[in-house]
C-alpha positions in Angstrom: 21.8 2.9 -37.4 23.8 5.7 -38.9 23.8 9.3 -37.7 22.4 11.8 -40.1 21.3 15.4 -40.2 18.3 17.0 -41.7 19.7 19.9 -43.7 17.1 21.6 -45.8 16.7 25.2 -46.9 15.2 27.4 -44.3 15.0 24.5 -41.9 16.8 23.7 -38.6 19.5 21.1 -38.5 18.8 18.1 -36.3 21.3 15.4 -35.4 19.6 12.1 -34.9 20.3 8.4 -34.7 17.4 6.2 -35.8 17.1 2.7 -34.4 14.6 0.1 -35.6 11.5 0.3 -37.7 7.8 0.8 -37.0 5.9 3.5 -35.1 7.9 6.6 -34.2 9.2 7.2 -30.7 11.2 10.4 -30.0 13.8 10.2 -27.2 15.3 13.4 -25.7 18.3 13.1 -23.4 19.5 14.8 -20.2 22.0 17.6 -20.0 25.5 16.3 -20.6 24.4 13.6 -23.0 23.7 13.2 -26.7 20.7 11.3 -27.9 22.8 8.1 -27.5 21.7 8.2 -23.8 18.5 6.4 -24.9 20.2 3.6 -26.8 19.2 0.9 -24.3 15.5 2.0 -24.8 15.8 2.1 -28.6 17.3 -1.5 -28.7 14.5 -2.8 -26.4 11.8 -1.2 -28.6 13.0 -2.5 -32.0 11.6 -3.7 -34.3 8.1 -2.6 -33.3 9.2 1.0 -33.0 11.6 3.3 -34.7 13.3 5.4 -32.0 14.6 8.8 -32.9 17.6 9.6 -30.6 17.7 13.4 -30.9 20.5 15.6 -29.7 19.3 18.6 -27.8 19.5 22.1 -29.4 23.0 23.5 -29.1 23.8 20.9 -26.5 25.1 18.3 -28.9 25.1 18.5 -32.7 21.6 19.7 -33.3 21.3 23.3 -34.3 20.7 25.5 -31.3 18.1 28.2 -30.3 19.6 31.7 -30.3 16.8 33.4 -28.5 15.8 32.9 -24.9 14.5 29.4 -24.5 10.9 29.9 -23.5 8.5 26.9 -23.4 7.0 28.1 -26.7 10.4 28.2 -28.5 11.3 24.7 -27.1 7.9 23.4 -28.3 8.4 25.0 -31.7 11.9 23.4 -32.0 10.6 19.9 -31.4 7.5 20.5 -33.5 9.8 21.4 -36.4 11.6 18.1 -36.2 8.2 16.3 -36.3 7.2 18.4 -39.3 10.5 17.7 -41.1 10.0 13.9 -40.5 6.3 14.2 -41.5 5.3 12.7 -38.1 1.8 13.8 -37.3 1.8 12.3 -33.8 4.5 10.5 -31.8 5.2 8.9 -28.5 7.8 11.0 -26.6 10.2 9.6 -24.1 12.4 12.2 -22.3 14.9 12.3 -19.4 15.7 15.3 -17.2 16.4 18.4 -19.4 15.0 16.6 -22.4 11.8 16.3 -20.3 11.5 20.1 -20.2 11.4 20.1 -24.0 8.9 17.2 -24.2 6.7 19.0 -21.6 6.8 22.2 -23.7 5.6 20.3 -26.8 2.9 18.5 -24.9 1.5 21.7 -23.4 1.7 23.9 -26.5 1.0 21.2 -29.2 -0.8 18.3 -27.4 -2.2 17.0 -30.7 1.4 16.0 -31.7 1.9 13.7 -28.8 0.4 10.2 -28.3 1.8 9.5 -24.9 4.4 11.3 -22.9 6.9 9.2 -20.8 9.0 11.4 -18.4 12.1 9.8 -16.9 12.7 11.5 -13.6 11.6 14.8 -15.0 8.9 17.4 -14.3 8.0 16.7 -10.7 10.8 18.7 -9.0 11.8 22.3 -9.6 15.4 22.7 -10.8 17.5 23.7 -7.8 18.6 27.3 -7.5 22.1 26.1 -6.5 22.6 22.9 -8.7 25.5 21.7 -6.6 25.0 18.1 -7.4 25.4 18.8 -11.1 28.1 21.4 -11.1 29.9 21.3 -7.7 31.1 24.6 -6.2 30.7 26.3 -9.5 26.9 26.1 -8.9 27.2 28.8 -6.3 27.6 31.3 -9.2 24.3 30.2 -10.9 22.0 32.9 -9.5 24.5 35.6 -10.5 25.1 34.1 -13.9 21.3 33.9 -14.4 21.2 37.7 -14.0 23.6 38.0 -16.9 21.5 35.6 -18.9 18.4 37.8 -18.5 20.3 41.0 -19.2 22.5 40.0 -22.1 21.1 36.8 -23.5 23.1 34.8 -26.1 26.2 37.1 -26.1 26.6 36.4 -22.4 26.2 32.7 -22.9 29.0 32.7 -25.5 31.4 33.9 -22.8 30.2 31.1 -20.4 30.4 28.3 -22.9 34.2 28.0 -22.5 33.9 27.6 -18.7 31.4 24.8 -19.0 33.0 23.0 -21.9 35.8 21.8 -19.6 33.2 19.5 -18.0 33.1 17.4 -21.2 36.8 17.4 -22.0 38.4 14.1 -22.7 39.6 12.3 -19.6 43.0 10.7 -19.4 41.4 7.6 -18.0 37.9 7.3 -19.4 37.4 3.9 -17.8 37.9 5.3 -14.3 35.7 8.2 -15.1 32.9 5.9 -16.2 33.3 3.7 -13.2 33.2 6.7 -10.9 30.1 8.0 -12.6 28.3 4.7 -12.2 29.3 4.4 -8.6 28.1 8.0 -7.8 24.7 7.6 -9.4 24.2 4.0 -8.3 23.9 2.1 -11.7 25.7 -0.8 -13.3 28.5 -0.1 -15.8 26.8 -1.3 -19.0 27.8 -1.0 -22.7 25.0 1.5 -23.1 26.3 3.7 -20.3 29.8 3.5 -21.8 28.6 4.4 -25.2 26.8 7.5 -23.9 29.7 8.7 -21.8 32.2 8.2 -24.5 30.4 10.6 -26.8 29.5 13.6 -24.6 28.1 16.7 -26.4 30.2 19.8 -26.8 29.0 22.9 -25.0 28.1 25.9 -27.2 26.6 29.3 -26.5 23.2 28.1 -27.6 23.7 25.1 -25.4 24.3 27.4 -22.5 21.2 29.3 -23.6 19.2 26.0 -23.3 20.7 25.2 -19.9 19.7 28.6 -18.4 16.3 28.4 -20.1 15.8 25.2 -18.3 17.1 26.7 -15.0 14.3 29.3 -15.2 11.5 26.9 -16.1 8.8 25.9 -13.5 8.5 22.2 -14.5 5.8 21.2 -12.0 3.6 24.0 -13.3 4.0 22.6 -16.8 3.0 19.2 -15.6 -0.2 20.7 -14.1 -1.2 21.9 -17.6 -1.0 18.4 -19.2 -4.1 17.1 -20.9 -2.6 14.0 -22.6 -1.7 10.5 -21.3 1.5 10.9 -19.3 3.7 8.5 -17.3 6.2 9.8 -14.8 8.8 7.2 -14.0 10.8 8.7 -11.2 13.6 7.7 -8.8 12.6 7.7 -5.2 16.2 8.1 -3.9 15.2 5.8 -1.0 18.3 4.6 0.9 20.5 6.7 -1.5 20.0 10.4 -0.7 17.9 11.5 2.3 17.5 15.1 1.1 16.5 14.0 -2.4 14.2 11.4 -1.0 12.3 13.9 1.0 12.2 16.5 -1.8 11.0 13.9 -4.3 8.3 12.6 -1.9 6.9 16.1 -1.3 7.0 17.0 -4.9 5.1 13.9 -6.0 2.5 14.5 -3.2 1.9 18.1 -4.4 1.2 16.8 -7.9 -1.0 14.1 -6.7 -3.3 16.7 -5.0 -4.3 17.6 -8.6 -6.3 14.5 -9.2 -7.5 15.6 -12.6 -4.1 15.3 -14.1 -3.8 12.5 -16.7 -0.5 11.3 -15.0 0.4 7.9 -13.8 3.1 7.9 -11.2 5.6 5.0 -11.4 8.2 5.2 -8.6 11.5 3.3 -9.0 13.9 2.4 -6.2 16.8 4.3 -7.9 18.3 7.7 -8.4 18.1 10.1 -11.3 19.0 7.6 -14.1 15.9 5.5 -13.8 16.2 4.0 -17.4 19.7 2.7 -16.5 18.7 1.4 -13.1 17.3 -2.0 -14.3 15.9 -3.9 -17.3 12.6 -4.0 -15.5 12.1 -0.3 -16.0 12.8 -0.4 -19.8 10.5 -3.5 -20.0 7.7 -1.5 -18.3 8.3 1.4 -20.7 8.0 -0.9 -23.7 4.7 -2.2 -22.3 3.4 1.3 -21.9 4.1 2.0 -25.5 2.6 -1.2 -26.7 -0.8 -0.5 -25.1 -3.5 1.7 -26.7 -3.0 5.4 -26.1 -6.6 6.5 -25.8 -7.0 5.6 -22.1 -9.4 7.5 -19.9 -7.9 6.5 -16.5 -6.3 9.5 -14.9 -4.2 10.0 -11.8 -3.7 6.3 -11.4 -0.9 5.3 -9.1 1.0 2.1 -9.4 4.2 0.9 -8.0 6.7 -0.3 -10.6 8.5 -2.1 -7.9 9.5 -1.3 -4.4 8.0 1.5 -2.4 8.6 5.2 -1.7 
């Protein structure tokens, strides 16, 4: 249950919390969270699985990537962790930004992934003006992206200070947690509290990751998948009309590609599907318990509710 770092000569440093024993499952969190975001999943999977809760590169305590974050570099980063742990092939569970890294590994090194479980990730392009995530500051993103392309990591170092204020300690953490839960439509659980009490510190390489993500075309990556994949996504029904319409259209576009080995599992929730109900985590556990050599592709099943 303790945090540790792999710190070997000529190897990257990864900050990870391991939970449980058994077959390896790697969890990658969303932006703004450490690997602890997946603690409720890890606790549900033990003891049959050992869940590796990995901090993102530079966006947490894992060593960052100091070159532009292409899909190849993101894939290489995660592959190096598997190599260090001597894991030939693992189940990967990833949320949001973590899903971009998981998709990169799955496309460039599909032999290293048994099954891919995407939590509200991959089906929608990242918004050009991410107002929901960054408020009015998001209006600057297109301009900042020009600086990212022109100056790279040196420009990111200047931005890190501006973004680090988002993870500063609040004077009233309990109110902040309650406000977050109310905004995203989830219950205030011990797992949510643990994740929000330990936010990652923003660094220059963390900014580099964020803008690499901003420039990725996630639906195009999904279209390149050739391994068993489950997309558990929030429909935003009765929550956000704009996101509901965008989500519906995005899923329909992917479903036109019937050859994709993707099973679509809609959930009546918002972005934080794994915190929306215990049913979702139970379903995720059942997916991991079943054989991974399935031949059914493009299957569509409702987890519960409808979109």
